[in-house]
C-alpha positions in Angstrom: 121.9 -279.5 39.5 121.5 -277.6 42.8 124.1 -275.9 44.8 123.9 -275.8 48.6 126.0 -273.1 50.4 126.6 -273.3 54.1 128.9 -272.2 56.8 127.8 -268.7 57.4 127.1 -267.2 60.7 127.8 -264.4 63.2 131.4 -263.7 64.0 133.3 -260.9 65.7 135.6 -258.6 63.7 138.9 -260.3 63.3 137.4 -263.8 63.3 137.2 -266.5 60.7 134.6 -268.5 58.8 134.8 -271.2 56.2 132.0 -271.3 53.6 131.3 -274.5 51.7 129.2 -275.1 48.6 128.2 -278.6 47.5 126.5 -279.6 44.3 123.7 -282.1 44.3 125.7 -284.0 41.7 129.1 -283.9 40.1 129.3 -281.2 37.5 131.4 -281.9 34.5 133.2 -279.5 32.2 133.5 -276.8 34.8 135.0 -273.5 33.5 135.0 -271.6 36.8 133.6 -271.7 40.4 133.2 -268.7 42.6 131.8 -266.8 45.5 129.8 -263.6 45.3 128.2 -261.5 48.0 125.4 -259.0 48.3 125.1 -256.6 51.2 121.8 -255.1 52.0 120.9 -252.4 49.6 123.8 -253.1 47.4 124.5 -255.0 44.2 125.9 -258.4 44.1 129.6 -258.4 43.7 132.4 -260.8 43.0 134.4 -262.0 45.9 136.6 -264.7 44.5 136.8 -267.2 41.6 138.8 -270.2 40.7 139.1 -271.7 37.2 139.3 -275.3 36.3 143.0 -274.8 35.9 143.4 -273.4 39.4 143.8 -269.8 38.6 142.3 -267.6 41.3 141.0 -264.1 41.3 140.0 -262.0 44.2 138.2 -258.7 44.8 140.7 -256.1 46.1 138.8 -255.8 49.3 139.4 -259.4 50.3 142.9 -260.1 48.9 145.2 -261.5 51.6 142.3 -262.4 53.8 140.1 -264.8 51.8 141.1 -268.0 50.1 139.0 -269.9 47.5 139.6 -273.6 46.8 137.6 -276.3 45.0 137.2 -280.0 44.7 135.7 -281.8 41.8 136.1 -285.3 42.7 133.1 -287.4 43.5 131.4 -284.3 44.8 131.7 -280.9 43.3 132.7 -278.5 46.1 133.9 -275.0 46.4 135.1 -273.4 49.6 135.9 -269.9 50.9 138.2 -269.5 53.9 137.6 -266.1 55.3 140.1 -264.7 57.9 140.4 -261.3 59.5 136.8 -260.6 58.9 135.6 -257.0 59.0 132.1 -255.6 59.5 132.1 -254.6 55.8 132.2 -258.3 54.9 128.7 -258.6 56.2 126.5 -259.9 53.4 124.8 -262.9 51.9 127.3 -265.0 50.2 126.4 -267.0 47.0 128.4 -269.7 45.3 128.4 -270.1 41.5 129.6 -272.7 39.0 129.9 -272.0 35.3 130.4 -274.8 32.8 132.4 -274.6 29.6 130.9 -274.8 26.2 127.2 -274.2 27.0 128.2 -271.8 29.8 125.5 -273.0 32.1 125.4 -271.1 35.4 124.4 -272.6 38.7 123.9 -270.5 41.8 123.6 -271.5 45.4 120.8 -270.2 47.6 123.1 -268.0 49.7 124.4 -268.1 53.3 124.4 -265.1 55.6 127.7 -263.8 57.1 127.4 -261.2 59.8 130.5 -259.6 61.2 130.1 -257.6 64.4 132.4 -254.8 65.4 
C-alpha cells in the first residue's frame, strides 16, 4: 500500500490550503489516520488525527484553524483543511494510516506547505 499526499503549495499568511492523501488501494481495519509535519531543522510532529470512530485530535497550535476528515469508501482518503495559515505552519506535511491488530503504519511521501508573511 502506498499513500500519495498532495495539495501543498505557497500561500500568504491568512490563506487556506486543503491537503489530500490517497491510498493506492483501500485499507481495511484502520485504527487511525493522521497528518504530521516536519519543519526544517525540527522533529516531525503530530498535526491532527482521526480514529475509525471519528474522534479527532489536534495539536494545540492548529486547533480552531485546521480540520481533519477521512473517507474509507472505495478509496481510502484523509484530508486536512488548513485555514488562517501562519508562517510557522511552513513544513513538509505527511499523512499516515495505522491499522488495527497488526498496527501496520503507512506513510505518505510528504507535501510541502510554505506560508509567506
